[in-house]
C-alpha positions as CSV (number, residue, x, y, z in Angstrom):
1,M,-129.5,-31.9,-30.9
2,N,-128.9,-34.0,-27.8
3,N,-127.4,-30.8,-26.1
4,E,-130.6,-29.0,-26.9
5,T,-132.6,-31.3,-24.7
6,I,-130.6,-30.5,-21.7
7,K,-130.6,-26.8,-22.5
8,K,-134.5,-27.0,-22.9
9,A,-134.7,-29.0,-19.6
10,Q,-132.6,-26.5,-17.8
11,A,-134.6,-23.4,-19.1
12,N,-137.9,-25.1,-18.1
13,M,-136.6,-25.9,-14.8
14,D,-135.4,-22.4,-14.2
15,K,-139.0,-21.3,-15.1
16,S,-140.2,-23.6,-12.5
17,I,-138.1,-22.0,-9.9
18,K,-138.9,-18.4,-10.9
19,V,-142.8,-19.3,-10.7
20,Y,-142.1,-20.7,-7.1
21,Q,-140.1,-17.6,-6.2
22,K,-143.0,-15.4,-7.4
23,N,-145.4,-17.5,-5.3
24,L,-143.1,-17.3,-2.1
25,G,-143.2,-13.5,-2.5
26,S,-147.0,-13.4,-2.2
27,I,-146.9,-15.2,1.1
28,R,-147.5,-12.8,4.0
29,A,-144.8,-13.4,6.6
30,G,-145.7,-10.6,9.2
31,V,-143.7,-8.0,7.4
32,A,-144.8,-5.5,4.6
33,N,-143.7,-6.6,1.2
34,A,-144.9,-4.8,-1.9
35,S,-145.2,-8.1,-3.9
36,L,-148.3,-8.9,-1.8
37,L,-150.2,-6.5,-4.0
38,E,-149.0,-7.7,-7.4
39,G,-151.9,-9.9,-8.3
40,I,-154.5,-7.3,-7.5
41,Q,-156.6,-5.9,-10.2
42,V,-158.6,-2.7,-9.7
43,N,-161.5,-1.7,-11.8
44,Y,-160.4,1.5,-13.3
45,Y,-162.9,3.2,-15.7
46,G,-164.4,-0.2,-16.5
47,A,-161.1,-1.9,-17.3
48,P,-159.1,-4.3,-14.8
49,T,-155.8,-2.6,-14.2
50,P,-153.0,-3.9,-11.9
51,L,-152.9,-2.0,-8.7
52,T,-149.1,-1.5,-8.9
53,Q,-149.6,0.4,-12.4
54,M,-151.9,3.0,-11.0
55,S,-150.2,3.8,-7.5
56,S,-147.0,3.9,-5.8
57,V,-146.4,1.4,-2.9
58,T,-144.0,2.4,-0.2
59,I,-143.1,0.8,3.1
60,P,-142.8,3.6,5.9
61,E,-142.7,0.9,8.7
62,P,-141.7,-2.9,8.7
63,R,-145.4,-3.9,9.0
64,V,-147.1,-1.0,6.9
65,L,-147.8,-0.7,3.1
66,L,-148.6,2.7,2.0
67,I,-150.6,3.0,-1.3
68,T,-150.5,6.3,-2.9
69,P,-152.7,6.5,-6.3
70,Y,-151.5,8.5,-9.1
71,D,-155.0,9.5,-9.6
72,Q,-156.8,10.5,-6.3
73,S,-160.2,9.7,-7.9
74,S,-159.3,6.0,-8.0
75,L,-158.8,5.7,-4.2
76,D,-162.3,4.2,-3.7
77,D,-161.6,1.6,-6.4
78,I,-158.4,0.7,-5.0
79,E,-160.0,0.4,-1.6
80,H,-162.7,-2.0,-3.0
81,A,-160.2,-4.0,-4.9
82,L,-158.2,-4.5,-1.6
83,L,-161.3,-5.6,0.3
84,A,-162.4,-8.0,-2.4
85,S,-158.9,-9.5,-2.6
86,N,-157.9,-12.6,-0.6
87,L,-155.2,-10.7,1.4
88,G,-157.3,-10.8,4.5
89,L,-156.2,-7.2,5.3
90,T,-158.3,-4.3,6.1
91,P,-157.3,-1.1,4.1
92,A,-157.2,2.2,6.1
93,N,-158.5,5.1,3.5
94,D,-157.6,8.6,4.8
95,G,-158.8,10.4,1.6
96,K,-155.2,10.7,0.2
97,V,-153.5,7.3,0.7
98,I,-154.4,3.8,1.9
99,R,-152.6,2.0,4.5
100,L,-152.3,-1.8,4.8
101,V,-151.1,-2.8,8.3
102,I,-149.7,-6.3,8.2
103,P,-150.7,-8.1,11.8
104,Q,-148.0,-9.7,13.8
105,L,-148.5,-13.7,13.0
106,T,-149.5,-15.9,15.8
107,G,-147.5,-19.1,16.4
108,E,-150.3,-21.1,14.9
109,R,-150.6,-19.2,11.8
110,R,-146.7,-19.4,11.3
111,Q,-147.1,-23.2,11.2
112,E,-149.9,-22.9,8.8
113,I,-147.8,-20.6,6.5
114,A,-144.7,-23.0,6.8
115,K,-147.1,-25.8,5.7
116,Q,-148.1,-23.8,2.7
117,V,-144.5,-23.1,1.8
118,N,-143.7,-26.9,2.0
119,K,-146.6,-27.6,-0.2
120,M,-145.6,-25.0,-2.7
121,A,-142.0,-26.3,-2.8
122,E,-143.3,-30.0,-3.5
123,D,-145.4,-28.6,-6.3
124,A,-142.2,-26.9,-7.8
125,K,-140.4,-30.1,-7.3
126,I,-143.1,-32.0,-9.2
127,A,-142.7,-29.5,-12.0
128,V,-138.9,-30.0,-12.1
129,R,-139.5,-33.7,-12.2
130,N,-142.0,-33.5,-15.0
131,V,-139.3,-31.6,-17.0
132,R,-136.8,-34.3,-16.2
133,R,-139.2,-37.1,-17.3
134,D,-140.0,-35.3,-20.6
135,A,-136.1,-34.8,-21.3
136,M,-135.7,-38.5,-20.5
137,N,-138.1,-39.4,-22.8
138,S,-136.7,-37.2,-25.6
139,L,-133.3,-38.9,-25.1
140,K,-134.9,-42.4,-25.3
141,R,-136.6,-41.4,-28.5
142,Q,-133.4,-39.8,-29.9
143,E,-131.5,-43.1,-29.2
144,K,-134.2,-45.1,-30.6
145,D,-134.2,-43.1,-33.8
146,D,-130.5,-43.7,-34.1
147,E,-129.7,-39.9,-33.5
148,I,-127.6,-40.6,-30.7
149,T,-125.7,-43.7,-29.4
150,E,-126.6,-45.7,-26.1
151,D,-123.6,-44.3,-24.5
152,E,-124.3,-40.7,-25.4
153,Q,-127.9,-41.3,-24.0
154,R,-126.6,-42.4,-20.7
155,N,-124.2,-39.5,-20.3
156,L,-126.9,-37.2,-21.2
157,E,-129.5,-38.7,-18.9
158,K,-126.7,-38.2,-16.0
159,Q,-126.6,-34.4,-17.1
160,V,-130.2,-34.3,-16.9
161,Q,-130.2,-35.8,-13.5
162,K,-127.6,-33.6,-12.3
163,V,-129.5,-30.3,-13.6
164,T,-132.6,-31.8,-11.8
165,D,-130.6,-32.4,-8.7
166,N,-129.5,-28.6,-8.8
167,S,-132.9,-27.4,-9.4
168,T,-134.3,-29.3,-6.6
169,K,-131.6,-28.0,-4.3
170,K,-132.4,-24.4,-5.2
171,I,-136.1,-25.0,-4.3
172,D,-135.2,-26.5,-0.9
173,E,-132.9,-23.6,-0.2
174,L,-135.6,-21.1,-1.1
175,A,-138.0,-22.9,1.1
176,D,-135.6,-22.9,4.0
177,K,-135.0,-19.3,3.8
178,K,-139.0,-18.5,3.6
179,R,-139.6,-20.9,6.7
180,K,-136.9,-18.9,8.7
181,E,-138.4,-15.6,7.7
182,I,-141.8,-17.0,8.9
183,T,-140.7,-18.6,12.0
184,Q,-138.4,-15.8,13.0
185,G,-140.6,-12.9,11.8
């Protein structure tokens, strides 16, 4: 049972890291990245449909996303969805495909994005610490209910702390990598 607490904590911390990675992918760093379009829903025949399911997205140049709809009649719907999104990019529709040109970032904008990355990293670390707190409380409860000994509890708490430290380190590494991408991009 005690090992289950650590496995559960590890799995939940890994989920927090995956969510953070996904959120980092949605940050525009001055280069084209298809993950920018992941959250965009297109009103397609009255049903909200993910843009990535109704078109192919390619990157013909480092700062250009090329969106080719599978159904040409959905081109205007896709364009409207892109305009309504919070991407801050203006789509160029030529009647067959839509081009999204990612502008070069200014130094000031790079700093703003780096701050956003830091805030997201801190949020991810908070999520990891919350998982640690829950695991520690679970271990205390198990010791109180005589399911584990006091020594086992201390050892397991050390293991939970080790898992927490590793998860926090991964988050810091991801944040550093993204900041470098932003400042050097």
